MMTF fields as JSON, N, C-alpha, C and O atoms, coordinates in Angstrom:
{
  "mmtfVersion": "1.0.0",
  "mmtfProducer": "UNKNOWN",
  "numBonds": 251,
  "numAtoms": 252,
  "numGroups": 63,
  "numChains": 1,
  "numModels": 1,
  "chainsPerModel": [1],
  "groupsPerChain": [63],
  "chainIdList": ["A"],
  "bondAtomList": [4, 2, 8, 6, 12, 10, 16, 14, 20, 18, 24, 22, 28, 26, 32, 30, 36, 34, 40, 38, 44, 42, 48, 46, 52, 50, 56, 54, 60, 58, 64, 62, 68, 66, 72, 70, 76, 74, 80, 78, 84, 82, 88, 86, 92, 90, 96, 94, 100, 98, 104, 102, 108, 106, 112, 110, 116, 114, 120, 118, 124, 122, 128, 126, 132, 130, 136, 134, 140, 138, 144, 142, 148, 146, 152, 150, 156, 154, 160, 158, 164, 162, 168, 166, 172, 170, 176, 174, 180, 178, 184, 182, 188, 186, 192, 190, 196, 194, 200, 198, 204, 202, 208, 206, 212, 210, 216, 214, 220, 218, 224, 222, 228, 226, 232, 230, 236, 234, 240, 238, 244, 242, 248, 246],
  "bondOrderList": [1, 1, 1, 1, 1, 1, 1, 1, 1, 1, 1, 1, 1, 1, 1, 1, 1, 1, 1, 1, 1, 1, 1, 1, 1, 1, 1, 1, 1, 1, 1, 1, 1, 1, 1, 1, 1, 1, 1, 1, 1, 1, 1, 1, 1, 1, 1, 1, 1, 1, 1, 1, 1, 1, 1, 1, 1, 1, 1, 1, 1, 1],
  "groupList": [{"groupName": "UNK", "atomNameList": ["N", "CA", "C", "O"], "elementList": ["N", "C", "C", "O"], "formalChargeList": [0, 0, 0, 0], "bondAtomList": [1, 0, 2, 1, 3, 2], "bondOrderList": [1, 1, 2], "singleLetterCode": "X", "chemCompType": "L-PEPTIDE LINKING"}],
  "groupTypeList": [0, 0, 0, 0, 0, 0, 0, 0, 0, 0, 0, 0, 0, 0, 0, 0, 0, 0, 0, 0, 0, 0, 0, 0, 0, 0, 0, 0, 0, 0, 0, 0, 0, 0, 0, 0, 0, 0, 0, 0, 0, 0, 0, 0, 0, 0, 0, 0, 0, 0, 0, 0, 0, 0, 0, 0, 0, 0, 0, 0, 0, 0, 0],
  "groupIdList": [1, 2, 3, 4, 5, 6, 7, 8, 9, 10, 11, 12, 13, 14, 15, 16, 17, 18, 19, 20, 21, 22, 23, 24, 25, 26, 27, 28, 29, 30, 31, 32, 33, 34, 35, 36, 37, 38, 39, 40, 41, 42, 43, 44, 45, 46, 47, 48, 49, 50, 51, 52, 53, 54, 55, 56, 57, 58, 59, 60, 61, 62, 63],
  "secStructList": [7, 7, 3, 3, 3, 3, 3, 3, 3, 1, 7, 7, 7, 2, 2, 2, 2, 2, 2, 2, 2, 2, 2, 2, 2, 2, 2, 2, 2, 2, 2, 2, 7, 7, 7, 4, 4, 4, 7, 3, 3, 3, 3, 3, 3, 3, 7, 4, 4, 4, 7, 3, 3, 6, 6, 3, 3, 6, 6, 6, 6, 6, 7],
  "xCoordList": [285.59, 285.104, 285.27, 284.533, 286.217, 286.389, 285.164, 284.603, 284.773, 283.589, 283.911, 284.175, 283.895, 284.209, 282.92, 282.162, 282.687, 281.559, 282.102, 282.993, 281.558, 282.018, 280.811, 279.848, 280.877, 279.801, 280.205, 281.302, 279.311, 279.56, 278.383, 277.23, 278.685, 277.603, 277.086, 277.873, 275.772, 275.177, 275.705, 276.173, 275.621, 275.984, 277.035, 277.321, 277.617, 278.599, 277.865, 276.73, 278.531, 277.937, 278.074, 278.86, 277.297, 277.392, 278.79, 279.323, 279.377, 280.738, 281.75, 282.639, 281.625, 282.525, 282.371, 283.359, 281.157, 280.917, 281.504, 282.094, 281.349, 281.951, 283.46, 284.055, 284.077, 285.528, 285.957, 286.957, 285.206, 285.528, 285.441, 286.338, 284.373, 284.209, 285.372, 285.925, 285.736, 286.837, 288.16, 288.891, 288.468, 289.752, 289.83, 290.888, 288.736, 288.719, 288.902, 289.642, 288.239, 288.39, 289.845, 290.41, 290.445, 291.849, 292.765, 293.69, 292.515, 293.352, 293.256, 294.264, 292.064, 291.888, 292.595, 293.274, 292.434, 293.102, 294.618, 295.277, 295.169, 296.614, 297.104, 298.153, 296.344, 296.802, 296.765, 297.681, 295.715, 295.593, 295.52, 295.409, 295.584, 295.584, 294.253, 294.201, 293.185, 291.858, 291.503, 291.854, 290.814, 290.35, 289.359, 288.466, 289.533, 288.678, 287.191, 286.372, 286.851, 285.452, 284.841, 283.62, 285.697, 285.195, 285.049, 284.505, 285.522, 285.508, 284.131, 283.57, 283.605, 282.327, 282.547, 283.261, 281.933, 282.016, 280.591, 279.803, 280.272, 278.941, 279.066, 279.685, 278.483, 278.49, 277.183, 276.097, 277.304, 276.141, 276.07, 276.922, 275.078, 274.85, 273.991, 272.823, 274.565, 273.866, 273.352, 274.122, 272.059, 271.544, 272.29, 272.665, 272.498, 273.265, 272.671, 273.399, 271.358, 270.73, 270.935, 270.663, 271.408, 271.661, 273.137, 273.507, 273.984, 275.426, 275.814, 275.675, 276.296, 276.64, 278.126, 278.929, 278.49, 279.886, 279.924, 279.341, 280.602, 280.73, 279.368, 279.203, 278.405, 277.098, 276.135, 275.051, 276.52, 275.676, 275.562, 276.524, 274.394, 274.249, 275.075, 275.292, 275.523, 276.285, 275.445, 275.983, 274.145, 273.26, 273.295, 273.408, 273.197, 273.228, 274.598, 274.695, 275.64, 276.983, 277.238, 278.279, 276.283, 276.445, 277.376, 277.972, 277.511, 278.418, 277.731, 278.35],
  "yCoordList": [87.184, 88.138, 89.541, 89.922, 90.325, 91.705, 92.549, 92.43, 93.403, 94.236, 95.65, 95.869, 96.614, 98.005, 98.834, 98.759, 99.626, 100.545, 101.963, 102.298, 102.795, 104.17, 105.087, 104.933, 106.04, 107.016, 108.304, 108.82, 108.82, 110.033, 110.991, 110.568, 112.273, 113.244, 113.144, 113.088, 113.123, 112.98, 114.022, 115.09, 113.688, 114.652, 114.176, 114.876, 112.999, 112.49, 111.934, 111.469, 111.99, 111.44, 109.923, 109.348, 109.296, 107.844, 107.448, 106.422, 108.264, 107.998, 108.046, 107.197, 109.023, 109.121, 107.915, 107.396, 107.476, 106.309, 105.052, 104.231, 104.896, 103.735, 103.731, 102.693, 104.893, 105.007, 104.672, 103.984, 105.155, 104.873, 103.384, 102.818, 102.746, 101.3, 100.54, 99.619, 100.929, 100.253, 100.413, 99.44, 101.63, 101.886, 101.269, 100.782, 101.283, 100.642, 99.137, 98.512, 98.566, 97.132, 96.807, 95.859, 97.592, 97.37, 97.477, 96.68, 98.452, 98.632, 97.431, 96.992, 96.906, 95.735, 94.522, 93.781, 94.327, 93.197, 93.305, 92.321, 94.493, 94.686, 94.552, 93.959, 95.103, 95.131, 93.767, 93.416, 92.993, 91.722, 90.485, 89.364, 90.693, 89.549, 88.843, 87.681, 89.526, 88.916, 88.785, 89.651, 87.716, 87.616, 88.751, 89.032, 89.388, 90.517, 90.15, 90.962, 88.954, 88.516, 88.44, 88.398, 88.422, 88.316, 89.665, 89.73, 90.729, 92.053, 92.698, 92.685, 93.257, 93.97, 95.398, 95.629, 96.357, 97.764, 98.303, 98.136, 98.943, 99.483, 100.98, 101.403, 101.779, 103.228, 103.672, 103.285, 104.476, 105.052, 106.53, 107.316, 106.908, 108.316, 108.916, 108.558, 109.815, 110.412, 111.796, 112.622, 112.054, 113.39, 114.45, 114.22, 115.607, 116.679, 117.109, 117.487, 117.051, 117.455, 116.417, 116.695, 115.228, 114.172, 114.039, 113.118, 114.933, 114.871, 116.11, 117.23, 115.92, 117.05, 117.308, 116.376, 118.577, 118.994, 120.114, 121.177, 119.877, 120.87, 121.378, 122.565, 120.481, 120.829, 121.45, 121.895, 121.483, 122.088, 121.098, 120.4, 121.04, 120.116, 120.598, 121.796, 119.641, 119.98, 120.848, 121.714, 120.625, 121.448, 122.906, 123.813, 123.121, 124.487, 125.156, 126.381, 124.342, 124.86, 125.103, 125.638, 124.706, 124.896, 123.914, 124.21, 122.753, 121.734, 120.878, 119.977],
  "zCoordList": [131.343, 130.372, 130.933, 131.843, 130.416, 130.872, 130.505, 129.416, 131.45, 131.267, 131.719, 132.901, 130.808, 131.134, 131.08, 130.113, 132.136, 132.161, 132.162, 132.943, 131.279, 131.159, 131.232, 130.48, 132.147, 132.308, 131.61, 131.823, 130.773, 130.009, 130.147, 130.231, 130.169, 130.05, 128.616, 127.671, 128.46, 127.134, 126.155, 126.55, 124.869, 123.854, 122.862, 121.89, 123.085, 122.118, 120.91, 121.013, 119.767, 118.556, 118.553, 119.307, 117.691, 117.545, 117.08, 117.501, 116.213, 115.732, 116.874, 116.947, 117.76, 118.914, 119.831, 120.35, 120.027, 120.891, 120.271, 120.973, 118.967, 118.285, 118.471, 118.763, 118.3, 118.443, 119.867, 120.071, 120.845, 122.248, 122.533, 123.157, 122.083, 122.295, 121.655, 122.256, 120.445, 119.75, 120.498, 120.681, 120.929, 121.583, 122.98, 123.379, 123.719, 125.039, 124.875, 125.635, 123.898, 123.63, 123.307, 123.851, 122.426, 122.049, 123.263, 123.414, 124.125, 125.314, 126.247, 126.8, 126.421, 127.299, 126.703, 127.414, 125.413, 124.743, 124.913, 125.248, 124.684, 124.809, 126.249, 126.497, 127.195, 128.589, 129.258, 130.002, 129.0, 129.74, 128.855, 129.351, 127.547, 126.639, 126.507, 126.103, 126.842, 126.716, 125.237, 124.435, 124.875, 123.487, 123.195, 123.994, 122.05, 121.685, 121.761, 122.191, 121.353, 121.339, 122.746, 122.898, 123.764, 125.142, 125.843, 126.945, 125.225, 125.855, 125.665, 124.569, 126.745, 126.716, 127.191, 128.167, 126.5, 126.88, 126.958, 126.028, 128.064, 128.273, 128.519, 129.496, 127.639, 127.796, 128.445, 128.013, 129.471, 130.146, 129.763, 130.177, 128.988, 128.662, 129.764, 129.915, 130.522, 131.66, 131.255, 130.765, 131.456, 131.158, 131.968, 133.118, 131.351, 131.991, 133.327, 134.245, 133.429, 134.7, 135.8, 136.968, 135.444, 136.428, 136.787, 137.515, 136.294, 136.536, 137.326, 136.834, 138.535, 139.382, 139.443, 139.502, 139.43, 139.541, 140.586, 140.378, 141.695, 142.757, 143.223, 143.507, 143.299, 143.823, 142.827, 143.204, 141.567, 140.52, 139.359, 139.039, 138.736, 137.608, 136.414, 136.228, 135.619, 134.412, 133.48, 132.79, 133.455, 132.615, 133.063, 132.239, 134.371, 134.889, 134.679, 134.605, 134.585, 134.337, 132.846, 132.467, 132.012, 130.576, 129.928, 128.892, 130.517, 129.956, 128.93, 128.364]
}
């Protein structure tokens, strides 16, 4: 059972997340021939203050 984990800075819409899950699933099915029903995708929405870039939080960077 293929399992993809994707970490994102919070702020994407539900529609964007649905599209991402669909496209990642399709890519896994195409790349390795896994049955679509067996593919799992887990999105991690990370708060901006918990995501660091070059020693500064994404929130402080205005991302």
